[in-house]
C-alpha positions in Angstrom: -26.3 155.0 83.1 -29.8 156.1 82.4 -28.6 158.3 79.6 -26.8 155.4 77.9 -29.9 153.2 78.3 -32.1 155.8 76.7 -29.5 156.4 73.9 -29.4 152.7 73.1 -33.1 152.4 73.1 -33.4 155.5 70.9 -30.9 154.1 68.4 -32.8 150.8 68.2 -36.3 152.4 67.9 -37.9 151.5 64.6 -35.0 149.1 63.7 -34.8 145.4 63.5 -32.3 142.7 64.4 -31.3 142.4 60.8 -30.3 146.0 60.8 -27.4 145.1 63.1 -26.0 142.9 60.3 -26.3 145.7 57.7 -25.5 148.8 59.7 -22.1 149.0 61.3 -22.8 152.4 62.8 -25.9 151.0 64.6 -23.9 148.0 65.8 -21.1 150.2 67.1 -23.5 152.6 68.8 -25.3 149.9 70.6 -22.1 148.1 71.6 -20.7 151.4 73.0 -23.9 152.3 75.0 -24.1 148.8 76.5 -20.4 149.1 77.4 -21.1 152.5 79.1 -24.0 150.9 81.0 -21.8 148.2 82.3 -19.0 150.5 83.2 -21.4 152.8 85.1 -22.8 149.7 86.9 -19.3 148.8 88.1 -19.0 152.2 89.7 -22.3 152.0 91.7 -21.7 151.7 95.4 -22.9 148.8 97.5 -25.5 150.8 99.3 -27.2 151.7 96.0 -26.9 148.2 94.7 -28.6 146.9 97.9 -31.3 149.6 97.5 -32.2 148.3 94.1 -31.7 144.5 94.1 -34.0 144.1 91.1 -31.4 145.7 88.9 -29.0 143.0 87.6 -25.8 144.8 88.6 -23.5 141.8 88.1 -25.0 140.9 84.7 -24.6 144.5 83.5 -20.9 144.4 84.4 -20.5 141.0 82.9 -22.0 142.1 79.6 -19.6 145.1 79.5 -16.7 142.8 80.1 -17.8 140.4 77.3 -18.2 143.3 74.8 -14.8 144.8 75.7 -12.7 141.7 75.9 -14.3 139.7 73.0 -15.0 142.7 70.8 -14.5 140.8 67.5 -16.9 138.0 68.6 -19.9 140.0 69.7 -23.0 137.9 69.7 -25.4 140.2 67.8 -28.5 138.2 68.9 -27.5 138.6 72.5 -26.8 142.3 72.0 -30.2 142.9 70.3 -32.0 140.9 72.9 -30.4 143.0 75.6 -31.5 146.2 73.9 -35.0 145.1 73.1 -35.9 143.0 76.1 -33.7 144.0 79.0 -33.1 147.8 78.6 -36.8 148.8 79.0 -36.9 147.1 82.4 -33.5 148.5 83.3 -34.8 152.0 82.4 -37.8 151.5 84.7 -35.6 150.3 87.6 -33.2 153.2 87.2 -36.0 155.7 87.1 -37.5 154.3 90.2 -34.1 154.3 91.9 -33.7 158.0 90.9 -37.1 158.9 92.2 -38.6 159.4 88.8 -41.4 156.9 89.3 -40.4 154.4 86.6 -41.8 156.5 83.8 
């Protein structure tokens, strides 16, 4: 999950929301990584979820489901907001959970 977070953030680095409209490869890469994040979240056990309640486990799974089942109607504003606003906090939470100190 952390690898997918970091990949998505790396793909978006130095890019803007308008790049999603113009760059199909960027769009596809971000959609795939957010799907991977949600799929991984669905495989996290209850004990781990309870140990990290600050991580929005349900929302991660819901975003994955939305992207998979409504693929041709992806809300690019929502996708970009997720990558720009939500993934940095998720990265910190996952690093803390993994004992990496939230770096």
